[in-house]
C-alpha positions in Angstrom: -5.9 -16.7 -66.0 -8.1 -19.1 -64.9 -7.4 -22.7 -65.1 -9.0 -24.1 -67.8 -9.7 -21.1 -69.6 -7.0 -21.9 -72.4 -8.3 -25.0 -73.1 -12.0 -23.5 -73.8 -10.6 -20.8 -76.4 -8.7 -23.5 -78.2 -11.9 -25.9 -78.5 -13.9 -23.1 -79.5 -11.4 -22.3 -82.5 -11.5 -25.2 -83.1 -15.2 -26.0 -83.2 -15.4 -22.7 -85.2 -13.2 -24.0 -87.7 -15.2 -27.4 -88.2 -18.6 -25.6 -88.6 -17.0 -23.2 -91.1 -15.7 -26.1 -93.0 -18.9 -27.9 -93.1 -21.2 -24.5 -94.0 -18.8 -24.1 -96.7 -19.1 -27.8 -97.8 -22.6 -27.2 -98.0 -22.6 -24.3 -100.5 -20.7 -26.1 -102.6 -23.5 -28.8 -102.6 -21.0 -31.6 -101.3 -21.0 -34.1 -98.0 -19.0 -32.5 -94.9 -15.4 -34.2 -94.7 -14.5 -36.7 -91.9 -12.3 -33.7 -91.0 -14.5 -31.1 -90.1 -16.8 -33.4 -88.1 -13.5 -34.5 -86.2 -13.0 -31.0 -85.6 -16.1 -30.3 -84.6 -16.2 -33.5 -82.1 -12.7 -32.1 -80.7 -13.4 -28.6 -80.3 -16.7 -29.5 -78.1 -14.6 -32.0 -76.2 -11.8 -29.8 -75.5 -14.3 -27.1 -74.5 -16.2 -29.0 -72.4 -13.0 -30.3 -70.7 -12.0 -26.9 -70.0 -15.1 -25.4 -68.0 -15.1 -28.8 -66.0 -11.2 -27.9 -65.2 -12.7 -24.1 -64.2 -15.1 -25.5 -62.3 -13.0 -28.3 -60.3 -10.2 -25.2 -59.7 -12.7 -22.7 -58.9 -14.3 -25.3 -56.1 -11.0 -26.3 -54.4 -9.9 -22.6 -54.2 -9.7 -21.2 -50.6 -12.4 -18.6 -49.8 -11.4 -15.0 -49.0 -12.0 -14.3 -45.4 -14.5 -12.2 -44.7 -14.2 -8.3 -44.3 -15.9 -6.0 -42.4 -19.1 -4.5 -43.1 -18.0 -0.8 -42.7 -14.4 0.3 -44.2 -13.9 4.0 -45.1 -12.4 4.3 -48.1 -9.1 5.7 -48.6 -8.4 9.4 -48.7 -12.0 10.2 -47.1 -12.5 11.4 -43.5 -15.5 9.6 -41.8 -17.7 12.4 -40.5 -16.9 11.5 -36.9 -13.8 12.7 -37.0 -14.1 15.9 -39.1 -17.0 17.2 -36.9 -14.6 16.6 -33.9 -11.9 18.2 -35.2 -13.5 21.1 -37.1 -13.1 24.8 -35.7 -16.0 26.2 -33.5 
């Protein structure tokens, strides 16, 4: 699991809970609570922190060495070899 993904998921959950609270308070004709606003702000902050952490981890990870352009897949015999060994 990439670094920072758990923080992003938890932040999205907090954001969703805060938005549900705001929507429900709007349907009951009342003002949103401060708790809902704090959940939304905390969710956005945590989600952004996880996104930056994931990007920073991805940029610091070592790059994979390049592979050769042509590699035979396992189980298949290349055409040049099969023609040499084919019966006449």
